[in-house]
N, C-alpha and C positions, 0 to 999 in steps of 0.2 A: 432487765442483763445485761452487758456491753459486748459484741457478738468480737471476738478476738480474732486482731488482724498477723497475716502473715506477710511474713515478707519472699520475698521474690529470689533474693540476693541467698536465703539457704535454703530455698525450696527448689532449686531449681542447677542443673549443672549448669555451666561456664559457657559453654558454648547453647543452650538451651535457653541460657539468659539475654545472651549474645542478642541472639534472633528472633525474641522475643521485643525486645525493646524498639528494635527495628519494625518489626513486623506491628506493633502498637502507634508507631510516628505515621506509621504510613508507607513506607515502601514494602515493596512487590519481591515475592519471589525473587527474578530474577536480578532484583538488585540485593537484595542480599547477598544471593550466591556471589552475588561482581566484586562485591567491599568482602566478606569473609571468603572470597577463596575456596567456598564448595561446589558442589553438584548440587542444582534445586531443587532436585528429589529429597537432599539430606535434609536443607529448609522442609519441604516437608514434611518428613518423619520428623523434626526435631517439631515443627509448632504442633500435630499428633499428641505427641509424650509433655505440653506444657500443656494441651488440653484435655490431658488425662489426669494430669498430676491440678489442673488451677479449673477446671471444671469450662463448657463452652464457650462464659462469658466472660474469659477472663479479661481480656481488652477493658473490657466497662465496668470490672467488680472496682468499687470501693474502699472492698475492706484485702488488698492487698498493696503491701508498700513494695513501690520501683525506687531504683535510682534514676537521678535528674539526669540526663542529656548532656554531655558537656558540649560547652557554648558551641564550639565548630564544628561539630558534627549537627548541632538545632537549626545552624547557617545554612548549612548544607544541604538537610531537609527543605529546609526554608523553598530553595532553591530547585532540589526534584521536585517541590510540590504547588508550583511555582503557576502563575492566573496563566490557564492554557486551553485556546479553546482548537487546536491544533496549533502548530509553528504561528509563533507571532510576528516573527520573519514573512513565514509564507504569509499568513493573510494579509499584512501590507505589499509583499508584492502581488496578491489578487488585485487590491484596491485599485493597485497604480498600472494594474497592468493596460497596457496599450488597449487604444477600441479597436476594434474586429475592423479590419479594412474592407473598403465599400465593394461590394460585390462585380467582379472582372473588371477591377484596375491590378492586377497583378495575377500573374498567370502563375496555375499549380505548378510546382516541380516533385524532381525528385522520383520515389517511386513509381513502377508501375499500376497502371489500374484493366482488373478483369472489368473486360463486355461480356456477357453471354446476350445481348440479342442483337448478333450479325452486325451491332456500327463501327464504324473507326475508334481504336482503341487511344482514349486521348491520354494525356498523363497527370499525375495530380501525387499527391504525398495520403497516408494516409496510416495512421498514427502502429505503431508495432502493436499487434494484436486487439483489436476489437471486432465484432462483428451484433448485426440484425434485420431484425426479421422482415416477411417483407407487409408490404402494409393490406393489397387487395386479399381479399382470400385465391387459393388457386381449383382455375376450373378443371372440369372432368376430362379434356386434354390435352394439361398441360402433366394429371396427374398421371393420364396412360400411356403417357410419348415416355415418360419416368422409368414406370414401370416395364415398359417393350426396354430400354437402353434408349432411346432416340435423342436426348437430352444432350447434349454437350455437359464438360462436367462443372461446368459451374453454374451453367440451371442445373444443373441436380443440387448441386450444394446448398443456395439458394432453397429450393425445395425442402431440403435434408432440415433446413431450420425452421422451416413449416412445419417438418413431422412425420413427412413422407422419405423414409431413409432408402438408401440406394449406394450400391457398391461405390459407383462413379462420385456422387454427393460425400459421403466417406472422405473417398480420397483423397478432393479437391481441398475439405476444409483441411485435413493431414497437411493438404499442403503447402493453407492458406498460413496458418498455426505456425510456419515454420519460416515465414519472411516476412520482409518489413513494411507495412502500412499497408494492406491489403483492405481492396476494395472491393467487394464483386456485386455487377448489377445485372437487373434482370427487368428490362424494359423501364419504367418510371422508379422501380425497388433499388432501393439501393441499402444494404449491409455492411459498414464499418464493425470490423476484428483488432482489437488494440490485445496485444499480449501485456503478461503477466506484469511483465518489466520494465517494457512502457509504459503503462498504466499509473508505475507508479512515477516513475520520472517526471510525467506527463502531468500529473496531476493537478497542477492550477491550470494549464493550458487549456485541459480539458476542461475544467470547472469553467472558464468565461465564457467557451462554446456552447455549454449545456445550459451556460444561467441566458445568454444571447438565444439558446433556442435553436442551436445549430447541427444539436447531435442531442440524443434523447437513449437516459440508459435502457436498456429491454434484461440482460441479463445476463450471470457471470458465466463464465465458461472453467470451469470443474475439470475437465478431461487436461487438462495438463499440471503441473507442480504449480507452486503460488511462489509466488518472487519473493524471499525470505532470505537478508543478508542478515550475517549471524551480529549482527551492528545495525539492525531494523529498529530495537527498542529504545534504542539510543534517541530516536529521531520523535519520540513522542512520550508524551505521559502519561498518556490513556496506553488504554488497554493493545499491545505489539501485534497486529493478526500479518500474516504474508496477505502479498497480494494477488489476486487473481486473474487471468483474462476475462475479456468481458466483450459482448454484444451492444452496440448502438444504429439508434436508428437517423440516417438523414432524410432532411424532408424530401429533396429532393435532387438531381442534377451541381443545380450550382450551389447548394452545402455543399458537396462536396467537396467541389472546389476550392468554396469559399472555409471551407475546415482545413483543408488540405495544406492550401496558404499559409493563413493563420497558423497552422503547428508550425510549419518552416520557419517560420520567421521566429517563432516565440523559441525555438532552441537554437535559430543563430543571435537569438538579441535579448533572449533572458534565463535561458538553463542553464547560464554559470554562476547568474547571481542566484538562483535557485539551490545552485549545488552551494556556491556559499553560504548560504543562510542553513541547509539544515546541516551546515560541519559547523557553522557557530553553534547551532544548537545542540547538536552532540558531544563538541566539545564541553560548555555548558554542564551538560547533564553529567559525564565523564569526569570535572573536574571536582563534582561535589559527591559522586560515590571515592574520587580516590579520598577526600578527608575524611570522609568518615573509616574508612579503610586504614589510613597511618589510623587514624585514635582508635581504630578496634585492634592495633596491634599486628596486623598484615600486609601484606603485597597491593603494590599496586594491581587495578587491573589492566585486561589484556587492553592492549593501545589501542586504538581507532585508526583507521584510514584517513591518510592526510588528502587537505584539499584537495590534490593532484589526482592523488590514488580516487577520490574518492570521481571527480569530473570523469576521470578514466573507466572507471566504470559505468557513470549512465553512457560516456559515448558508446563503449562496447554494446551496453544493451540497447540503445537507440537507432546501433548499423553504422553510425557514425565515422568516417573515415579520422 
């Protein structure tokens, strides 16, 4: 007995059909919501109604007849699902990233580095928002001094990261999270804190430093809100997650100066190219969604920030005048 086929056009409402077709094509909820000018919650509820009518495997069912996507919609979908293990332009930037300068060839510049071991305060850069744990275990003397309040705020902050909380440590870390490029030192232990926004914009530079083993990721810092601008989903074909602040470990003082100099050079010489690559990718995805929206008889999606505005946002987050 031949199973009767189901015509989706006769089973689903117009909105349900539009959403189902785009979902079958691989669009994510935010993309569907963008092209149809509706809320993501509406997309979710409509997909639930489609599932109630056609069953949980409705996307794969062979007995359901679906209208074909229009050619321009199909081409736009291919753009949205194009090959991307991240941004191709971003990957090209990473591959072409300048070699790390030899240690000691250039003095570190800009933001203050906080010493807590009583030594002179050098100057260097630390990315806005990253932190690192101690390499060596805390000794009894340090623990006692922390509990008795005899440590400096910076020393207490380092021990706070090691699991020995104190009011001084908490206060110092709160201050560090509000400043740019904060590097904490305790003897030979270095802890770099990179804020959420800076971590997003410095992604290629941090990747180079990590690949060259100058810094090592330790843990995310969820105490602050993640960096999640409204246009973030346009930067990737994967799932768009907000960026959290993070702690990184530096090997020694030389690595701190090395990283500081490299990050400053990257900001001076490569930040604009990176922002331009992100903007180009965002515009490509926006144009694809706009084509689908027009084919569906909807208005244009919300305009993206132009390149100068995007660069201004990066400079604002990084504290660049």
